[in-house]
C-alpha positions as semicolon CSV with decimal commas, in nm:
position;residue;x (nm);y (nm);z (nm)
1;X;11,602;7,060;-3,830
2;X;11,484;7,388;-4,049
3;X;11,210;7,540;-3,831
4;X;10,929;7,856;-3,906
5;X;10,994;8,094;-3,672
6;X;10,661;8,323;-3,553
7;X;10,751;8,707;-3,459
8;X;10,366;8,760;-3,466
9;X;10,055;8,618;-3,509
10;X;9,717;8,711;-3,613
11;X;9,413;8,564;-3,371
12;X;9,329;8,294;-3,581
13;X;9,662;8,134;-3,718
14;X;9,654;7,753;-3,704
15;X;9,804;7,453;-3,823
16;X;9,628;7,266;-4,032
17;X;9,650;6,997;-4,262
18;X;9,359;6,794;-4,495
19;X;9,205;6,678;-4,129
20;X;9,136;6,370;-3,980
21;X;8,864;6,182;-4,132
22;X;8,665;5,899;-3,988
23;X;8,617;5,968;-3,574
24;X;8,332;6,130;-3,582
25;X;8,155;5,793;-3,426
26;X;8,423;5,900;-3,182
27;X;8,283;6,284;-3,121
28;X;8,585;6,446;-3,323
29;X;8,510;6,612;-3,661
30;X;8,733;6,647;-3,910
31;X;8,882;6,984;-3,872
32;X;9,104;7,078;-4,160
33;X;9,094;7,398;-4,381
34;X;8,805;7,597;-4,458
35;X;8,868;7,638;-4,757
36;X;9,047;7,291;-4,917
37;X;9,072;7,420;-5,282
38;X;9,288;7,752;-5,181
39;X;9,464;7,481;-4,978
40;X;9,586;7,246;-5,198
41;X;9,685;7,482;-5,439
42;X;9,887;7,603;-5,201
43;X;10,078;7,287;-5,133
44;X;10,099;7,197;-5,503
45;X;10,262;7,535;-5,549
46;X;10,571;7,455;-5,335
47;X;10,594;7,121;-5,457
48;X;10,423;6,931;-5,114
49;X;10,182;6,639;-5,155
50;X;9,829;6,761;-5,075
51;X;9,876;6,612;-4,700
52;X;10,171;6,871;-4,595
53;X;10,039;7,041;-4,359
54;X;10,012;7,460;-4,384
55;X;9,909;7,768;-4,204
56;X;9,541;7,907;-4,217
57;X;9,498;8,233;-4,082
58;X;9,138;8,493;-4,088
59;X;9,202;8,843;-4,096
60;X;9,561;8,889;-4,013
61;X;9,841;8,675;-4,093
62;X;10,197;8,763;-3,911
63;X;10,553;8,773;-3,990
64;X;10,772;8,440;-4,045
65;X;11,138;8,370;-4,041
66;X;11,249;8,053;-4,182
67;X;11,596;7,923;-4,027
68;X;11,679;7,755;-4,433
69;X;11,580;7,850;-4,730
70;X;11,209;7,702;-4,828
71;X;10,963;7,798;-5,066
72;X;10,606;7,941;-4,969
73;X;10,319;8,070;-5,140
74;X;10,035;8,220;-5,022
75;X;9,661;8,169;-5,139
76;X;9,307;8,207;-5,041
77;X;9,214;8,604;-5,019
78;X;9,305;8,899;-5,130
79;X;9,597;9,014;-4,906
80;X;9,926;9,205;-4,892
81;X;10,257;8,962;-4,876
82;X;10,608;9,088;-4,834
83;X;10,955;8,911;-4,821
84;X;11,158;9,216;-4,620
85;X;10,968;9,519;-4,774
86;X;10,939;9,361;-5,081
87;X;10,591;9,295;-5,175
88;X;10,547;8,939;-5,351
89;X;10,274;8,807;-5,572
90;X;10,005;8,590;-5,381
91;X;9,893;8,244;-5,560
92;X;10,230;8,175;-5,678
93;X;10,565;8,010;-5,447
94;X;10,847;8,236;-5,368
95;X;11,223;8,154;-5,204
96;X;11,223;8,278;-4,854
97;X;11,576;8,302;-4,729
98;X;11,717;8,298;-4,428
99;X;11,712;8,645;-4,212
100;X;11,479;8,784;-4,469
101;X;11,154;8,848;-4,293
102;X;10,777;8,722;-4,431
103;X;10,504;8,947;-4,343
104;X;10,139;8,917;-4,419
105;X;9,937;9,160;-4,358
106;X;9,512;9,191;-4,331
107;X;9,285;9,043;-4,548
108;X;9,030;9,154;-4,815
109;X;8,750;9,065;-4,922
110;X;8,755;8,726;-4,823
111;X;8,775;8,591;-4,473
112;X;9,050;8,305;-4,504
113;X;9,392;8,226;-4,607
114;X;9,661;7,985;-4,639
115;X;10,070;8,004;-4,589
116;X;10,265;7,654;-4,731
117;X;10,591;7,595;-4,720
118;X;10,834;7,384;-4,868
119;X;10,843;6,997;-4,660
120;X;10,533;7,132;-4,487
121;X;10,447;7,177;-4,104
122;X;10,622;6,850;-3,883
123;X;10,467;6,894;-3,576
124;X;10,370;6,587;-3,449
125;X;10,042;6,351;-3,566
126;X;9,757;6,353;-3,350
127;X;9,496;6,064;-3,435
128;X;9,652;6,039;-3,764
129;X;9,684;6,486;-3,880
130;X;9,807;6,754;-3,784
131;X;9,500;6,988;-3,837
132;X;9,438;7,191;-3,524
133;X;9,058;7,096;-3,375
134;X;9,067;7,416;-3,099
135;X;8,794;7,308;-2,973
136;X;8,912;7,035;-2,838
137;X;9,302;7,138;-2,831
138;X;9,392;6,854;-3,108
139;X;9,691;6,850;-3,320
140;X;9,890;7,171;-3,466
141;X;10,135;7,326;-3,228
142;X;10,024;7,245;-2,841
143;X;9,610;7,226;-3,008
144;X;9,623;7,649;-2,995
145;X;9,629;7,896;-3,193
146;X;10,032;8,021;-3,297
147;X;10,147;8,326;-3,137
148;X;10,482;8,487;-3,139
149;X;10,796;8,297;-3,030
150;X;10,652;7,955;-3,170
151;X;10,898;7,764;-3,347
152;X;10,724;7,542;-3,579
153;X;10,986;7,200;-3,720
154;X;10,950;7,171;-4,137
155;X;10,942;6,923;-4,287
156;X;11,278;6,769;-4,561
157;X;11,181;6,927;-4,887
158;X;11,269;6,811;-5,231
159;X;11,401;7,028;-5,516
160;X;11,151;7,138;-5,713
161;X;11,100;7,500;-5,899
162;X;10,922;7,793;-5,827
163;X;10,568;7,779;-5,947
164;X;10,221;8,000;-6,073
165;X;9,924;7,968;-6,193
166;X;9,867;7,994;-6,530
167;X;9,460;8,126;-6,485
168;X;9,335;8,339;-6,292
169;X;9,065;8,123;-6,027
170;X;8,733;8,304;-5,977
171;X;8,484;8,247;-5,734
172;X;8,123;8,255;-5,827
173;X;7,873;8,470;-5,678
174;X;7,554;8,238;-5,756
175;X;7,331;8,134;-5,520
176;X;7,460;7,919;-5,279
177;X;7,360;7,548;-5,377
178;X;7,215;7,319;-5,090
179;X;7,058;6,963;-5,057
180;X;6,728;6,972;-4,854
181;X;6,719;6,780;-4,535
182;X;6,774;6,541;-4,336
183;X;6,470;6,725;-4,153
184;X;6,305;6,967;-4,416
185;X;5,982;6,814;-4,340
186;X;5,996;6,987;-4,026
187;X;5,915;7,295;-4,201
188;X;5,653;7,408;-4,379
189;X;5,600;7,481;-4,766
190;X;5,588;7,849;-4,717
191;X;5,901;7,838;-4,449
192;X;6,097;7,649;-4,723
193;X;5,972;7,889;-4,992
194;X;6,144;8,158;-4,750
195;X;6,469;8,008;-4,711
196;X;6,521;7,937;-5,063
197;X;6,397;8,282;-5,175
198;X;6,492;8,536;-4,949
199;X;6,873;8,685;-4,863
200;X;7,046;8,603;-4,560
201;X;7,362;8,805;-4,404
202;X;7,661;8,650;-4,357
203;X;7,657;8,775;-3,973
204;X;8,010;8,820;-3,784
205;X;7,889;8,538;-3,512
206;X;8,119;8,260;-3,706
207;X;8,435;8,025;-3,650
208;X;8,555;7,739;-3,763
209;X;8,313;7,553;-3,599
210;X;8,009;7,724;-3,736
211;X;7,897;8,045;-3,894
212;X;7,509;8,251;-3,764
213;X;7,358;8,386;-4,088
214;X;7,076;8,613;-3,998
215;X;6,793;8,734;-4,209
216;X;6,368;8,580;-4,207
217;X;6,283;8,344;-3,913
218;X;6,296;7,983;-3,980
219;X;6,001;7,837;-3,742
220;X;5,995;7,476;-3,737
221;X;5,689;7,295;-3,722
222;X;5,623;7,130;-3,327
223;X;5,912;7,295;-3,195
224;X;6,321;7,317;-3,238
225;X;6,440;7,037;-3,053
226;X;6,487;6,677;-3,158
227;X;6,663;6,393;-3,076
228;X;7,001;6,468;-3,119
229;X;7,178;6,290;-3,464
230;X;7,511;6,355;-3,657
231;X;7,561;6,657;-3,842
232;X;7,738;6,661;-4,177
233;X;8,013;6,952;-4,302
234;X;7,805;7,211;-4,435
235;X;7,449;7,108;-4,210
236;X;7,234;7,419;-4,188
237;X;7,069;7,389;-3,820
238;X;6,746;7,662;-3,743
239;X;6,728;7,648;-3,323
240;X;6,472;7,838;-3,167
241;X;6,598;8,167;-3,288
242;X;6,501;8,102;-3,621
243;X;6,868;8,148;-3,714
244;X;7,041;7,894;-3,964
245;X;7,384;7,814;-3,810
246;X;7,573;7,654;-4,086
247;X;7,822;7,367;-3,927
248;X;8,180;7,431;-4,037
249;X;8,487;7,236;-3,973
250;X;8,557;7,196;-3,599
251;X;8,126;7,130;-3,590
252;X;7,951;6,959;-3,338
253;X;7,957;6,580;-3,440
254;X;7,588;6,554;-3,313
255;X;7,272;6,820;-3,279
256;X;6,994;6,834;-3,156
257;X;6,786;7,118;-3,400
258;X;6,653;7,031;-3,702
259;X;6,839;7,058;-4,006
260;X;6,642;7,232;-4,276
261;X;6,904;7,114;-4,568
262;X;7,279;7,060;-4,616
263;X;7,552;7,286;-4,817
264;X;7,648;7,086;-5,170
265;X;8,006;7,004;-5,087
266;X;8,111;7,246;-5,390
267;X;8,004;7,562;-5,230
268;X;8,122;7,514;-4,837
269;X;8,477;7,727;-4,963
270;X;8,255;7,959;-5,121
271;X;8,049;8,055;-4,816
272;X;8,372;8,033;-4,528
273;X;8,513;8,319;-4,805
274;X;8,210;8,503;-4,777
275;X;8,291;8,789;-4,553
276;X;8,020;8,928;-4,255
277;X;7,774;9,164;-4,361
278;X;7,748;9,030;-4,698
279;X;7,412;8,876;-4,833
280;X;7,385;8,489;-4,969
281;X;7,137;8,344;-5,118
282;X;7,064;7,995;-5,137
283;X;6,903;7,731;-5,451
284;X;6,807;7,384;-5,401
285;X;6,972;7,051;-5,614
286;X;6,941;6,703;-5,563
287;X;7,190;6,488;-5,393
288;X;7,240;6,338;-5,756
289;X;7,393;6,710;-5,844
290;X;7,548;6,764;-5,576
291;X;7,767;6,441;-5,613
292;X;7,848;6,533;-5,984
293;X;7,933;6,920;-5,894
294;X;8,137;6,749;-5,603
295;X;8,349;6,538;-5,873
296;X;8,344;6,841;-6,135
297;X;8,533;7,030;-5,871
298;X;8,792;6,779;-5,792
299;X;8,893;6,703;-6,167
300;X;8,913;7,106;-6,244
301;X;9,128;7,075;-5,905
302;X;9,335;6,834;-6,010
303;X;9,359;7,015;-6,346
304;X;9,498;7,346;-6,173
305;X;9,706;7,172;-5,992
306;X;9,854;6,978;-6,301
307;X;9,893;7,333;-6,516
308;X;10,056;7,470;-6,269
309;X;10,336;7,666;-6,443
310;X;10,706;7,739;-6,407
311;X;10,796;8,077;-6,270
312;X;11,042;8,292;-6,542
313;X;11,396;8,353;-6,361
314;X;11,356;8,676;-6,183
315;X;11,038;8,781;-6,192
316;X;10,954;8,959;-5,887
317;X;10,681;9,208;-5,944
318;X;10,336;9,158;-5,753
319;X;9,982;9,054;-5,858
320;X;9,693;8,969;-5,705
321;X;9,456;8,622;-5,774
322;X;9,096;8,617;-5,631
323;X;8,971;8,290;-5,693
């Protein structure tokens, strides 16, 4: 069996695939990657299908070694990646041979990144997914973050060429788009204008469950307690502090705070990748426009994956692409 040995791991390294949909009624949120496009591109670069499991990390990656030759790719944010002492390019695939060490350093100007390995990580599925749901200890490797000494089984990989993006992928700095509601009626027109007109800072209080934004308070008419109802990825709850909380991949499935708005799915990854301390602004769009943008994003991502280019033989220079 081919394995990936973990020699060092940063504080947030987990196994993820595209998650486990359809279980919110049972109290289990989807989990999966915080930045789905970067995750999908990483899998495509090493010849995996989109649902194969890889590693997600924040802050620092770690050091890894494979027991057999595998293809690897790192995507997401800018980070120093080396095989032994040789720097390698991000956003393309490379061969990691037995006895060589893959070292992934500290993130720069982003939060989340992904390591895909040909064949995918072959831990046992739990409720139909290999994604780690840290809050409930489901999936991944023993339902937890990885630590030094872990060994992960890898699936059987099909032969494939080494690939690279044939165009840069950039993240926009435009306002984060939201759809108002479902409880926007609990906020006065003045408070809604404040939310959409003032900047908010992405605070350091964040994890895979949620991230807190700091800025002008958003008091709700009649208070901040409602009958608990369902939450969605990107729901923006406003508790009694008046500081909005954006619910992310491992969110609770119900909540008792009013939700002033919900992130358009096309901008979920962009907010997730915004470093702590950075300001963000919000812009309201209609539900139909958010749906159109989601369809456009899927089409663009499909085009990027279909357009991956085979690397020239012997190309070992380093380059960074920041999406």
